[in-house]
C-alpha positions in Angstrom: 0.0 0.0 0.0 2.8 2.3 0.9 4.7 1.5 -2.3 1.6 2.2 -4.3 1.3 5.7 -2.7 4.9 6.5 -3.3 4.5 5.5 -7.1 1.4 7.6 -7.4 3.3 10.6 -5.8 6.2 10.1 -8.2 3.8 9.9 -11.1 2.2 13.2 -10.1 5.7 14.8 -9.7 6.7 13.8 -13.1 3.5 15.1 -14.7 4.0 18.3 -12.8 7.5 18.7 -14.1 6.5 18.1 -17.7 3.7 20.6 -17.3 6.0 23.3 -15.8 8.7 22.6 -18.4 6.0 23.0 -21.1 4.7 26.3 -19.7 8.1 27.8 -19.3 9.0 26.9 -22.8 5.6 28.4 -23.9 6.2 31.6 -21.9 9.5 32.4 -23.6 8.4 31.5 -27.1 5.2 33.5 -27.3 5.3 36.7 -29.3 2.9 39.3 -30.6 2.3 40.4 -34.2 1.2 44.1 -34.7 1.4 44.5 -30.9 -1.8 42.3 -30.5 -2.1 39.0 -32.2 -0.3 36.3 -30.0 1.6 33.4 -31.7 4.4 30.8 -31.2 6.6 30.1 -34.1 8.9 27.0 -34.0 11.7 27.2 -36.6 12.9 23.8 -37.4 14.8 24.8 -40.5 12.2 23.1 -42.6 10.9 23.7 -46.1 7.4 22.7 -44.8 5.2 25.0 -42.6 2.0 24.0 -40.6 -0.3 26.8 -39.3 -2.4 25.8 -36.4 -5.5 27.6 -35.2 -7.2 27.4 -31.8 -10.8 26.3 -31.1 -13.0 27.7 -28.4 -11.7 27.2 -24.9 -13.8 26.5 -21.7 -12.0 29.5 -19.8 -8.8 31.0 -21.0 -7.9 30.8 -24.7 -5.1 28.4 -25.4 -3.0 27.1 -28.3 -4.1 23.8 -29.7 -2.3 20.6 -30.8 1.2 21.7 -29.6 1.9 18.4 -27.9 0.2 16.5 -30.8 2.8 17.9 -33.2 5.8 18.2 -30.9 7.6 15.4 -32.8 6.8 16.7 -36.3 10.1 18.2 -37.6 8.7 21.0 -39.7 8.2 24.7 -39.1 5.1 25.4 -36.9 3.1 28.4 -36.4 0.5 28.3 -33.6 -1.9 31.2 -33.6 -4.0 32.2 -30.5 -7.6 33.6 -31.0 -8.2 35.7 -27.9 -10.2 38.4 -29.5 -13.6 39.4 -28.3 -15.5 37.4 -25.7 -14.2 33.8 -26.5 -12.8 34.2 -29.9 -13.4 35.7 -33.4 -12.6 33.1 -36.0 -9.8 35.6 -36.7 -12.4 37.7 -38.7 -13.9 40.5 -36.6 -13.8 42.2 -33.1 -16.3 44.9 -32.1 -17.3 45.1 -35.8 -13.8 45.7 -37.2 -11.7 43.3 -39.2 -8.5 43.9 -37.0 -8.2 40.0 -36.4 -8.4 39.3 -40.0 -5.8 41.8 -41.1 -3.5 40.8 -38.3 -3.8 37.2 -39.1 -3.2 37.6 -42.8 -0.3 39.8 -42.0 1.3 37.3 -39.7 0.9 34.3 -42.0 2.1 36.3 -45.0 5.2 37.5 -43.0 6.1 33.9 -41.9 5.5 32.5 -45.4 7.6 35.1 -47.1 10.5 34.7 -44.6 11.2 31.3 -46.3 10.5 29.6 -49.7 8.3 27.0 -48.3 7.7 24.0 -50.6 4.7 22.8 -48.7 2.1 24.5 -46.4 -0.5 23.0 -44.2 -3.3 24.5 -42.0 -5.0 22.7 -39.1 -7.5 23.1 -36.5 -10.8 21.8 -35.0 -14.1 23.3 -34.3 -13.6 27.1 -34.6 -10.0 26.3 -35.5 -11.1 24.0 -38.3 -13.2 26.8 -39.8 -10.1 29.1 -39.6 -8.0 26.3 -41.1 -10.1 26.3 -44.2 -10.6 30.0 -44.5 -6.8 30.8 -44.3 -5.8 27.7 -45.9 -7.6 28.6 -49.0 -6.6 32.2 -48.8 -2.9 31.2 -48.7 -3.3 28.3 -51.0 -2.2 25.6 -48.6 -1.4 22.3 -50.0 -3.3 20.3 -47.2 -6.0 21.7 -44.9 -7.0 19.7 -41.8 -10.3 20.6 -40.2 -12.1 18.7 -37.5 -15.8 19.2 -36.9 -15.8 22.8 -38.0 -18.6 25.3 -38.3 -19.7 26.4 -41.8 -22.8 28.5 -41.0 -20.8 30.6 -38.5 -23.4 33.3 -37.9 -26.2 30.8 -37.2 -24.0 28.9 -34.8 -22.9 31.8 -32.6 -26.3 33.4 -32.6 -27.8 30.8 -30.3 -28.0 32.1 -26.6 -25.0 30.2 -25.3 -22.8 31.7 -27.9 -24.4 35.2 -28.0 -21.4 36.7 -26.3 -19.1 35.6 -29.1 -21.5 37.1 -31.7 -21.5 40.5 -29.8 -17.7 40.2 -29.2 -17.2 39.9 -32.9 -19.8 42.2 -34.4 -20.6 44.7 -31.5 -23.4 45.0 -28.9 -26.8 44.6 -30.3 -25.6 42.4 -33.3 -28.7 41.0 -35.1 -30.0 39.5 -38.2 -27.8 41.4 -40.6 -24.7 40.4 -38.8 -25.6 36.9 -38.6 -26.3 36.8 -42.4 -23.0 38.5 -43.0 -21.1 35.8 -41.0 -23.1 33.0 -42.6 -22.1 34.2 -46.1 -18.4 34.2 -45.4 -17.5 30.4 -45.9 -19.8 29.8 -49.0 -18.4 32.8 -50.6 -14.9 31.7 -49.9 -15.5 28.3 -51.4 -16.9 30.0 -54.6 -13.9 32.3 -54.7 -11.5 29.5 -54.7 -13.4 27.0 -56.9 -11.1 24.5 -58.8 -8.2 25.2 -56.5 -5.6 22.6 -55.7 -5.8 22.9 -51.8 -7.1 19.6 -50.4 -9.4 19.7 -47.4 -9.2 16.9 -44.8 -12.5 16.7 -43.1 -12.6 14.9 -39.7 -16.1 14.4 -38.3 -18.7 12.0 -37.0 -22.2 11.6 -38.5 -23.5 11.1 -34.9 -22.5 14.4 -33.7 -24.4 17.6 -34.2 -21.9 19.5 -36.3 -22.5 17.0 -39.3 -26.1 17.8 -40.0 -25.8 21.5 -39.0 -22.6 22.2 -40.9 -20.5 19.5 -42.4 -23.2 18.1 -44.8 -23.5 21.5 -46.4 -19.8 22.1 -46.4 -19.2 18.9 -48.3 -21.9 19.8 -50.9 -20.3 23.1 -51.5 -16.9 21.6 -51.8 -18.2 19.3 -54.5 -20.1 22.1 -56.2 -16.9 24.2 -56.3 -14.7 21.3 -57.3 -12.4 21.6 -54.3 -10.6 18.4 -53.4 -11.4 16.9 -50.1 -11.1 13.6 -48.2 -13.4 12.4 -45.4 -12.2 11.0 -42.1 -15.4 9.6 -40.4 -15.2 8.6 -36.9 -17.9 7.5 -34.4 -18.6 9.8 -31.4 -21.6 11.8 -30.2 -20.0 14.6 -28.2 -18.4 17.6 -30.1 -15.8 17.7 -27.3 -14.5 14.2 -28.4 -13.5 15.5 -31.9 -10.1 16.7 -30.6 -9.2 13.2 -29.6 -9.9 11.8 -33.1 -8.6 14.8 -34.9 -5.3 14.6 -33.0 -5.0 10.9 -33.8 -5.4 11.7 -37.5 -2.8 14.4 -37.5 -0.4 12.0 -35.8 -1.2 9.3 -38.4 -0.8 11.6 -41.4 2.6 13.0 -40.1 3.7 9.5 -39.2 4.0 10.0 -35.4 3.9 6.8 -33.3 1.2 6.8 -30.6 2.5 6.1 -27.1 
């Protein structure tokens, strides 16, 4: 019994050490673009770059998939969305397109700093929407999106996300703002019809995002002749998408699961 307690204590110490080491590394690597947009860039002297976007966090905004990709030896750009109430899709804050301009500026700056031969974008939920948006804008080779939103205005207009809508579009945002946000992704797909970027869609047909967003997204990808592949898993909770999405990223980049 005593040995078991000691083992548990040692395990907790190891976990605490790894967590503290990760947070210290994170603290010294984080920078700001334009004095506002937070990001972490990991330069691995690679000719390939992956740009990773964050999803909604329960409390404090955080970077996503850093641990998932820690053994992938390519350049990595992790971007934090801490605009507005709980995020902005990197589009708007208080009715202005500041997040959009800063995000485009940052990605463009990193891309132009090297002659990358291959560019990826990745994210799940809100981050997946961003991965598709900026992936198409910057003509990424491969775009990884997990259970993302397609009808963004409709999604954030429901009561539990109302704070996000108003954080993006301003207090009192209503029908016009919802329609504007809903139009962004379909317009983007039309703009980049017949492009060479390939979208990897990770989702479950048993989870609400499929009937509400993914089904229409797939139809519009087909209609606009944008290459895509479907990675269909089986889960019912939106929160579980990250588990499956992380596994797919590891598989794609050849990372052995521990």
